[in-house]
Residue frames as qw, qx, qy, qz and C-alpha x, y, z in Angstrom:
[[0.272, 0.529, 0.489, -0.638, 21.19, -3.26, -4.48],
 [0.340, 0.494, -0.318, -0.734, 21.22, -2.17, -8.12],
 [0.162, 0.080, -0.936, -0.301, 21.02, -5.73, -9.36],
 [0.114, 0.386, 0.858, -0.319, 17.90, -6.35, -7.25],
 [0.308, 0.621, 0.178, -0.699, 16.19, -3.13, -8.54],
 [0.219, 0.389, -0.656, -0.608, 17.24, -4.03, -12.11],
 [0.043, -0.116, -0.988, -0.095, 15.63, -7.50, -11.78],
 [0.180, 0.528, 0.691, -0.460, 12.43, -6.04, -10.48],
 [0.235, 0.612, -0.100, -0.749, 12.25, -3.32, -13.10],
 [0.213, 0.302, -0.768, -0.523, 12.72, -5.82, -15.87],
 [0.809, -0.042, -0.039, -0.585, 9.89, -7.95, -14.61],
 [0.485, 0.234, -0.841, 0.053, 11.99, -11.00, -13.84],
 [0.790, -0.493, -0.231, -0.282, 10.26, -13.32, -11.39],
 [0.305, 0.384, -0.683, 0.541, 12.04, -13.47, -8.12],
 [0.591, -0.441, -0.673, -0.058, 10.55, -15.55, -5.35],
 [0.412, -0.305, -0.477, 0.714, 12.00, -13.54, -2.47],
 [0.064, -0.008, -0.063, -0.996, 10.72, -10.25, -3.89],
 [0.463, -0.328, -0.614, -0.549, 7.29, -11.83, -4.50],
 [0.589, -0.429, -0.653, 0.206, 7.06, -13.18, -1.00],
 [0.320, -0.207, -0.328, 0.865, 8.51, -10.11, 0.71],
 [0.152, -0.094, -0.192, -0.965, 6.25, -7.56, -1.08],
 [0.552, -0.367, -0.598, -0.451, 3.07, -9.70, -0.73],
 [0.557, -0.386, -0.620, 0.396, 3.75, -10.30, 2.96],
 [0.168, -0.133, -0.200, 0.956, 4.21, -6.61, 3.42],
 [0.365, -0.245, -0.390, -0.809, 0.81, -6.10, 1.76],
 [0.619, -0.412, -0.666, -0.068, -0.75, -8.68, 4.15],
 [0.459, -0.265, -0.479, 0.700, 0.86, -6.84, 7.10],
 [0.065, -0.015, 0.007, -0.998, -0.46, -3.47, 6.10],
 [0.528, -0.321, -0.514, -0.595, -3.98, -4.96, 5.63],
 [0.598, -0.365, -0.666, 0.257, -3.70, -6.59, 9.12],
 [0.236, -0.175, -0.315, 0.902, -2.74, -3.18, 10.55],
 [0.319, -0.182, -0.310, -0.877, -5.73, -1.61, 8.65],
 [0.597, -0.390, -0.637, -0.294, -8.09, -4.21, 10.07],
 [0.518, -0.328, -0.575, 0.541, -6.79, -3.79, 13.69],
 [0.087, -0.076, -0.109, 0.987, -7.00, -0.06, 13.50],
 [0.392, -0.259, -0.468, -0.749, -10.46, -0.26, 12.08],
 [0.600, -0.447, -0.663, 0.021, -11.71, -2.47, 14.92],
 [0.399, -0.290, -0.424, 0.759, -10.10, -0.17, 17.48],
 [0.104, -0.037, -0.119, -0.987, -11.72, 2.92, 15.85],
 [0.482, -0.382, -0.621, -0.485, -15.11, 1.23, 15.79],
 [0.564, -0.463, -0.604, 0.320, -14.90, 0.55, 19.51],
 [0.282, -0.160, -0.188, 0.927, -13.65, 4.08, 20.16],
 [0.211, -0.248, -0.337, -0.883, -16.55, 5.65, 18.23],
 [0.604, -0.446, -0.537, -0.385, -19.16, 3.70, 20.26],
 [0.501, -0.210, -0.598, 0.589, -17.59, 4.30, 23.63],
 [0.242, -0.867, -0.301, -0.316, -19.57, 6.53, 25.95],
 [0.250, 0.778, 0.344, -0.461, -19.52, 9.41, 26.76],
 [0.644, 0.651, 0.237, 0.324, -19.37, 10.96, 23.26],
 [0.438, -0.673, 0.187, 0.567, -16.18, 12.86, 22.64],
 [0.479, 0.824, -0.207, -0.222, -14.39, 14.60, 19.89],
 [0.925, 0.274, -0.177, 0.194, -11.60, 12.75, 18.10],
 [0.539, -0.760, 0.262, 0.252, -8.36, 12.59, 19.95],
 [0.184, 0.750, -0.574, -0.274, -4.92, 12.63, 18.33],
 [0.337, -0.227, 0.913, 0.032, -4.60, 8.85, 18.72],
 [0.592, 0.463, 0.632, -0.188, -7.87, 8.27, 16.93],
 [0.416, 0.843, -0.133, -0.314, -6.79, 10.54, 14.11],
 [0.034, -0.587, 0.786, 0.191, -3.55, 8.63, 13.79],
 [0.493, 0.072, 0.863, -0.088, -5.48, 5.34, 13.75],
 [0.580, 0.684, 0.312, -0.314, -7.67, 6.70, 11.03],
 [0.246, 0.801, -0.477, -0.265, -4.56, 7.54, 9.04],
 [0.258, -0.332, 0.904, 0.079, -3.23, 4.08, 9.52],
 [0.614, 0.369, 0.662, -0.217, -6.48, 2.68, 8.22],
 [0.561, 0.786, 0.013, -0.261, -6.38, 4.71, 5.01],
 [0.156, 0.716, -0.660, -0.166, -2.65, 4.19, 4.30],
 [0.427, -0.202, 0.879, -0.064, -2.94, 0.50, 5.18],
 [0.665, 0.489, 0.532, -0.189, -5.76, -0.03, 2.77],
 [0.445, 0.856, -0.126, -0.230, -4.28, 2.14, -0.03],
 [0.101, 0.694, -0.708, -0.078, -0.85, 0.50, 0.17],
 [0.539, -0.197, 0.798, -0.186, -1.77, -3.01, 1.27],
 [0.790, 0.438, 0.371, -0.214, -3.98, -4.06, -1.62],
 [0.569, 0.752, -0.312, -0.116, -1.59, -3.02, -4.46],
 [0.048, -0.584, 0.807, -0.078, 1.35, -4.79, -2.72],
 [0.615, -0.038, 0.751, -0.238, -0.72, -7.93, -2.12],
 [0.765, 0.537, 0.291, -0.203, -2.26, -8.08, -5.59],
 [0.563, 0.798, -0.215, 0.004, 0.61, -6.83, -7.81],
 [0.856, -0.343, 0.128, 0.365, 3.70, -7.53, -5.77],
 [0.462, -0.363, 0.333, 0.738, 6.85, -6.71, -7.69],
 [0.364, 0.552, 0.597, 0.454, 4.74, -5.82, -10.74],
 [0.095, -0.934, -0.268, 0.216, 4.40, -2.36, -9.14],
 [0.350, -0.732, 0.330, 0.482, 7.97, -1.57, -9.95],
 [0.660, 0.269, 0.542, 0.444, 7.99, -2.58, -13.70],
 [0.105, -0.339, 0.212, 0.911, 9.08, 0.10, -16.12],
 [0.442, 0.682, 0.549, -0.196, 6.26, 1.56, -18.22],
 [0.418, 0.165, 0.408, 0.795, 7.08, 2.80, -21.75],
 [0.093, 0.768, 0.280, -0.569, 6.12, 6.47, -22.17],
 [0.597, 0.704, 0.260, 0.282, 5.82, 8.33, -25.50],
 [0.608, 0.026, -0.056, 0.792, 8.83, 10.53, -26.28],
 [0.038, 0.026, 0.001, 0.999, 7.17, 13.86, -26.94],
 [0.320, 0.471, 0.589, -0.574, 3.80, 15.33, -26.21],
 [0.362, 0.501, -0.281, -0.734, 3.61, 16.62, -29.84],
 [0.212, 0.181, -0.877, -0.390, 3.47, 13.10, -31.20],
 [0.132, 0.343, 0.888, -0.278, 0.13, 12.40, -29.47],
 [0.157, -0.310, -0.451, -0.822, -2.90, 13.27, -31.54],
 [0.145, 0.246, 0.676, -0.679, -5.66, 14.64, -29.42]]
């Protein structure tokens, strides 16, 4: 497992990681779309009612699916690349 994480962090292209992470992004976006359609129908259903627990859970699935699906689809393994950070806050001129 460490070898896999090491390859992803170093930015080495790995077809299985690309495919897996991007498919996970597509799956999250599909869940987001399905939950959005279900919520749209629930909002327009008569009689008018307050939001149920299931509707709140679906709304959470929409937000998380959108927020996590797009970065996984667009960036893929690039999300896990190491980013160089400055050593000390004192070395940054403000």
